[in-house]
C-alpha positions as CSV (number, residue, x, y, z in Angstrom):
1,M,12.0,32.2,14.7
2,M,10.4,35.5,15.7
3,Q,13.2,37.3,13.9
4,L,12.2,35.4,10.7
5,L,8.6,36.6,11.2
6,L,9.7,40.1,11.7
7,S,11.8,40.0,8.5
8,I,8.7,39.0,6.6
9,I,6.7,41.9,8.0
10,L,9.4,44.5,7.3
11,A,10.4,43.1,3.9
12,A,10.0,45.7,1.1
13,A,7.0,44.8,-1.0
14,S,8.7,46.2,-4.1
15,M,11.0,43.2,-4.0
16,F,8.1,40.9,-4.8
17,T,5.5,40.8,-7.5
18,I,2.4,43.0,-6.8
19,A,-1.1,41.8,-7.5
20,R,-2.4,44.0,-10.3
21,A,-5.3,44.1,-12.6
22,P,-6.1,42.9,-15.2
23,Y,-5.1,39.4,-14.2
24,T,-6.3,36.2,-15.9
25,Y,-6.3,33.0,-13.9
26,H,-4.9,29.9,-15.5
27,F,-6.0,26.7,-13.9
28,P,-4.7,24.3,-12.9
29,R,-1.5,26.4,-12.7
30,D,-2.9,28.9,-10.3
31,H,-3.8,26.2,-7.8
32,F,0.0,25.8,-7.3
33,A,2.5,28.0,-5.4
34,H,3.5,31.5,-6.6
35,D,6.9,32.1,-5.2
36,A,7.2,35.5,-6.8
37,Y,4.6,36.9,-4.4
38,R,5.5,37.5,-0.8
39,T,2.4,35.9,0.9
40,E,0.2,33.0,0.0
41,W,-2.2,30.6,1.7
42,W,-4.4,27.6,1.1
43,Y,-7.3,27.8,3.6
44,F,-9.8,25.0,4.4
45,T,-12.8,25.3,6.7
46,G,-15.7,22.9,6.8
47,H,-18.5,21.0,8.5
48,L,-18.5,17.3,9.0
49,R,-20.9,14.7,10.3
50,A,-20.3,11.2,11.5
51,R,-22.6,8.3,10.9
52,D,-23.9,8.5,14.5
53,G,-24.8,12.2,14.1
54,H,-21.7,13.6,15.8
55,R,-20.8,17.0,14.3
56,F,-17.5,18.7,13.8
57,G,-16.1,21.9,12.3
58,Y,-12.5,22.2,11.3
59,E,-9.9,24.5,9.9
60,V,-6.6,23.6,8.1
61,T,-4.4,26.4,6.7
62,F,-1.1,26.4,5.0
63,F,0.7,29.7,4.7
64,R,3.7,30.6,2.6
65,F,5.8,33.7,3.4
66,G,8.7,34.7,1.1
67,L,11.8,35.8,3.0
68,F,13.5,36.6,-0.3
69,P,12.1,37.3,-3.7
70,H,12.1,34.6,-6.3
71,S,15.3,35.9,-8.0
72,Q,17.3,35.8,-4.7
73,Q,16.5,32.3,-3.5
74,L,19.1,29.6,-2.7
75,K,22.1,29.4,-5.1
76,P,24.6,26.6,-5.6
77,G,27.2,26.5,-2.9
78,E,25.1,28.3,-0.3
79,S,24.2,26.6,3.0
80,R,21.3,24.2,2.8
81,W,20.0,25.8,6.0
82,R,19.5,29.1,4.2
83,S,15.8,29.6,3.9
84,A,13.9,31.5,1.2
85,Q,10.4,30.5,2.4
86,L,8.7,30.2,5.7
87,Y,5.7,27.9,6.1
88,P,3.3,28.3,9.1
89,A,0.3,26.0,9.3
90,H,-2.8,25.9,11.6
91,F,-5.2,23.1,12.5
92,A,-8.3,23.4,14.6
93,L,-11.1,21.0,15.4
94,T,-14.5,22.1,16.8
95,D,-16.4,19.2,18.3
96,E,-19.8,20.7,18.1
97,T,-21.5,17.8,19.8
98,A,-19.1,17.6,22.8
99,R,-18.7,21.4,22.7
100,T,-14.9,21.3,22.8
101,F,-12.2,23.1,20.7
102,V,-8.6,22.1,20.1
103,F,-6.0,23.7,17.9
104,D,-2.4,23.3,16.9
105,E,0.2,25.0,14.7
106,K,3.4,24.2,13.0
107,L,6.2,26.4,11.6
108,A,8.7,25.2,9.1
109,R,11.4,26.6,6.8
110,D,12.0,25.3,3.3
111,A,15.5,24.3,4.4
112,L,16.2,20.6,4.2
113,G,12.6,20.0,3.1
114,Q,10.9,20.8,6.4
115,G,8.2,22.6,4.5
116,A,7.4,23.2,0.8
117,A,4.9,24.3,-1.7
118,S,5.4,23.3,-5.3
119,E,5.1,25.6,-8.3
120,R,4.5,22.6,-10.5
121,A,1.7,20.8,-8.7
122,L,-0.7,21.3,-5.9
123,D,1.6,19.8,-3.2
124,V,2.0,21.7,0.0
125,H,3.4,20.3,3.3
126,V,4.5,21.5,6.7
127,G,6.1,18.6,8.5
128,Q,3.6,15.7,8.2
129,W,0.6,18.0,7.4
130,R,-0.1,17.9,3.7
131,L,-2.3,19.1,0.8
132,T,-2.0,17.2,-2.5
133,A,-3.9,16.7,-5.7
134,A,-3.4,14.9,-9.0
135,K,-1.8,17.0,-11.7
136,G,-3.7,18.5,-14.6
137,A,-7.3,18.9,-13.2
138,L,-9.1,22.2,-13.4
139,M,-11.2,21.1,-10.4
140,P,-8.9,18.6,-8.6
141,A,-9.9,16.2,-6.0
142,M,-7.6,17.2,-3.1
143,R,-6.3,15.2,-0.1
144,L,-5.9,17.0,3.2
145,V,-4.1,15.6,6.3
146,A,-3.5,17.4,9.6
147,N,-3.3,16.1,13.2
148,N,-1.7,16.4,16.6
149,E,-1.8,14.0,19.5
150,S,-5.4,14.5,20.4
151,A,-7.2,15.3,17.1
152,G,-6.9,15.1,13.4
153,V,-8.5,15.0,10.0
154,R,-7.8,13.0,6.9
155,L,-10.1,14.2,4.1
156,L,-10.8,13.9,0.4
157,Q,-12.1,17.2,-1.0
158,T,-14.0,17.1,-4.3
159,P,-15.1,20.5,-5.8
160,Q,-18.8,20.7,-6.7
161,K,-18.4,24.1,-8.4
162,P,-15.7,25.8,-10.5
163,P,-13.4,28.3,-8.8
164,A,-15.2,31.5,-7.7
165,I,-13.0,34.5,-8.6
166,H,-13.4,37.3,-6.0
167,G,-13.0,41.0,-6.7
168,R,-12.8,42.8,-10.1
169,G,-10.3,42.5,-12.8
170,G,-8.6,39.4,-11.2
171,I,-7.7,41.2,-8.0
172,S,-9.4,41.5,-4.6
173,R,-8.7,45.1,-3.4
174,K,-7.8,45.6,0.3
175,G,-6.9,49.3,0.4
176,P,-6.6,52.5,-1.6
177,C,-2.9,52.1,-2.6
178,A,-2.0,50.6,-6.0
179,S,-0.4,47.5,-4.4
180,C,-3.1,46.9,-1.8
181,A,-4.6,43.9,-3.4
182,S,-4.4,40.1,-3.8
183,H,-5.4,37.4,-6.3
184,Y,-8.1,35.5,-4.5
185,Y,-10.4,32.7,-5.5
186,S,-12.3,30.0,-3.7
187,F,-13.8,26.5,-4.1
188,T,-16.9,27.5,-2.2
189,R,-18.5,24.0,-2.1
190,L,-16.4,20.9,-1.6
191,S,-17.8,17.5,-1.0
192,S,-15.7,16.2,2.0
193,S,-15.3,12.6,3.1
194,G,-12.8,10.7,5.3
195,T,-12.0,10.4,8.9
196,V,-11.8,12.6,12.0
197,F,-10.2,11.4,15.2
198,A,-10.9,13.1,18.5
199,G,-9.6,11.8,21.8
200,A,-9.7,8.0,21.6
201,R,-12.3,7.8,18.9
202,T,-12.1,7.7,15.1
203,Y,-15.2,8.8,13.1
204,R,-16.0,8.2,9.5
205,V,-17.4,11.5,8.3
206,N,-19.0,13.3,5.3
207,G,-19.8,17.0,4.9
208,I,-19.0,20.2,3.0
209,S,-15.9,22.4,3.0
210,W,-14.7,25.7,1.6
211,M,-11.2,26.4,0.3
212,D,-9.6,29.8,-0.2
213,H,-6.4,30.4,-2.2
214,E,-5.0,33.9,-2.0
215,Y,-1.6,35.4,-3.0
216,G,-0.2,38.9,-3.1
217,S,2.6,41.0,-1.6
218,D,1.3,44.2,0.0
219,E,-2.3,43.8,0.9
220,L,-3.1,45.9,3.9
221,T,-2.2,49.4,5.1
222,S,-1.0,50.7,8.5
223,E,-4.4,52.3,9.2
224,Q,-6.1,48.9,9.2
225,A,-6.5,47.1,12.5
226,G,-7.9,43.7,11.3
227,W,-10.8,42.1,9.4
228,D,-14.0,40.2,9.9
229,W,-14.4,37.4,7.2
230,F,-17.5,35.4,6.6
231,S,-17.9,32.2,4.4
232,L,-21.5,31.0,4.3
233,Q,-22.8,27.9,2.6
234,L,-26.6,28.1,2.2
235,D,-28.9,25.1,2.0
236,D,-30.4,26.5,-1.3
237,G,-27.0,25.9,-3.0
238,R,-25.6,29.4,-2.9
239,E,-22.6,30.7,-1.0
240,V,-21.6,34.1,0.4
241,M,-18.1,35.5,1.1
242,L,-17.8,38.8,2.9
243,Y,-14.8,40.6,4.4
244,R,-15.0,43.8,6.4
245,L,-11.7,45.6,6.9
246,R,-11.6,47.5,10.2
247,R,-9.6,50.7,10.6
248,R,-7.8,51.7,13.7
249,D,-10.1,54.8,14.1
250,G,-13.1,52.5,14.4
251,G,-14.3,52.9,10.8
252,V,-14.5,50.4,8.0
253,S,-12.4,50.6,4.8
254,N,-14.3,51.3,1.6
255,E,-12.5,48.5,-0.1
256,S,-14.4,45.9,2.0
257,S,-16.3,43.7,-0.3
258,G,-17.7,40.2,-1.0
259,S,-19.2,37.7,-3.4
260,L,-22.5,36.0,-3.9
261,I,-22.1,32.7,-5.7
262,A,-25.1,31.3,-7.5
263,R,-26.1,27.6,-7.5
264,G,-24.6,27.2,-10.9
265,G,-21.3,28.9,-9.9
266,A,-21.8,32.4,-11.3
267,V,-20.1,35.0,-9.1
268,R,-21.7,38.4,-8.3
269,Y,-19.4,41.0,-6.9
270,L,-20.6,42.7,-3.7
271,A,-19.4,46.2,-2.9
272,L,-19.5,47.4,0.7
273,R,-22.8,49.1,0.1
274,A,-24.3,45.7,-1.0
275,F,-24.2,44.2,2.5
276,D,-24.6,45.2,6.1
277,I,-23.1,43.4,9.1
278,R,-24.4,44.3,12.6
279,T,-22.9,42.8,15.8
280,L,-25.6,41.5,18.2
281,G,-23.4,40.1,21.0
282,W,-19.8,39.8,22.3
283,W,-17.6,37.1,23.9
284,Q,-14.6,37.8,26.1
285,S,-11.7,35.3,25.9
286,P,-10.6,33.8,29.2
287,H,-7.2,33.1,27.6
288,T,-6.3,36.6,26.3
289,N,-9.0,38.9,27.6
290,A,-9.7,39.9,24.0
291,R,-13.3,40.9,23.3
292,Y,-14.8,39.4,20.1
293,P,-18.1,39.8,18.3
294,A,-20.2,36.7,19.0
295,Q,-23.3,37.0,16.9
296,W,-24.3,39.0,13.8
297,K,-27.3,40.0,11.7
298,V,-26.2,40.1,8.1
299,R,-28.1,41.5,5.1
300,V,-26.9,40.8,1.6
301,A,-28.2,42.2,-1.6
302,G,-29.8,39.3,-3.6
303,I,-30.8,37.3,-0.5
304,A,-34.3,38.0,0.7
305,S,-33.9,37.0,4.4
306,A,-31.6,38.7,6.9
307,L,-29.2,36.1,8.2
308,L,-28.6,35.4,11.8
309,I,-25.0,34.2,12.3
310,T,-24.2,32.4,15.6
311,P,-21.0,30.5,16.7
312,T,-21.7,26.8,17.4
313,I,-19.5,27.2,20.5
314,A,-18.2,30.5,21.9
315,D,-14.5,29.6,22.5
316,Q,-12.8,29.0,19.1
317,E,-9.9,31.3,19.7
318,L,-6.5,30.3,18.3
319,V,-3.9,31.7,20.7
320,D,-0.4,32.1,19.3
321,P,2.1,31.4,22.1
322,R,4.7,33.6,20.4
323,G,2.3,36.5,20.3
324,A,2.6,37.0,16.5
325,L,-1.1,36.4,15.6
326,T,-4.0,35.4,17.9
327,Y,-7.4,35.3,16.3
328,W,-10.9,33.8,16.5
329,E,-11.8,31.4,13.7
330,G,-14.9,29.3,14.2
331,S,-17.8,27.3,12.9
332,V,-21.2,29.1,12.8
333,S,-24.8,28.4,12.1
334,V,-26.9,30.4,9.6
335,K,-30.6,31.0,10.3
336,D,-33.3,33.3,9.1
337,A,-33.1,36.2,11.5
338,Q,-36.9,36.6,11.7
339,T,-38.1,33.0,11.8
340,Q,-35.0,31.2,13.2
341,R,-35.3,28.7,10.4
342,P,-32.0,27.0,9.6
343,L,-30.5,28.3,6.3
344,G,-27.0,26.9,6.2
345,V,-23.6,26.8,7.9
346,G,-20.5,28.9,7.8
347,Y,-17.1,30.0,9.2
348,V,-16.1,33.4,10.6
349,E,-12.6,34.7,11.0
350,L,-11.9,37.7,13.3
351,T,-8.4,39.2,13.4
352,G,-7.0,42.3,15.2
353,Y,-9.1,41.9,18.4
354,A,-6.4,40.4,20.6
355,Q,-3.9,42.8,19.2
356,P,-3.8,45.1,16.1
357,L,-2.2,43.6,13.0
358,H,1.3,44.9,12.4
359,I,1.8,45.4,8.6
């Protein structure tokens, strides 16, 4: 399977469609899969609370990697084991009350229906993990299922705002080259309801979630070591997305950017100069010895207070046993940096700390 992953990384981006501006989104079509692009993901993170006050954070992510471009996929007469798509998926549950963290991953090919992402509907599955929605809705109610032997989620996700388009001209730029971009939008505030099971208990839960959908073919450059990504849901009804692209020389790529989403759903583009992220503390993993940022002070143009971002628990590292991609992805609290008053919740993703990304 590692050979398949390597073939993805080394595949020539020119074989696939490049994310270019101007690009006009067409919903619900753009909720579905885009096989002409090399990489794609549907990415859920959220915060859930049980009736007894028990609190959870969770992540469920479905990835699609094209091994061959759209025009070279399976033809009549070829082996049904021949794969054109690879589908990794990640699931993590942070039990904020019990202060525990569990994660799991799956990896499937499209051969014989092991994994699939439809171009005709929002219908993605990797084994028994699944994301589905009714056809035809601009803001579809989505059903999300993922589990392993010790934990799981089964959630109904209902958008409270229209899709927030990130970047400019329909693309989110990731580097200086013409092809260093993706198409990227989010449902930044989903009403979540359903069940969580953890250990021997099952909880009825409600909460809020965030969903990213991103697709492109040649997003990063070899000079980039990884990224820090923030999704923040403020109690005043606004949301913030920020990504900081870190270079191997220790600097930050100028293409780092973000979005500030108003209560009514209007999106304000944030260039790198419009926000400041300062690391206040560090955590060293006992699993990989990687050293991750563990608290931040964040200033965002348009938000009066500086934000103090703190992980709900320190150890939320997803360790890939194959060594392909180990990263930290965790639930965080958002407070006023001066008064410590709670302002919201969020999720942070940190890549390239255990090992630099190989693009």
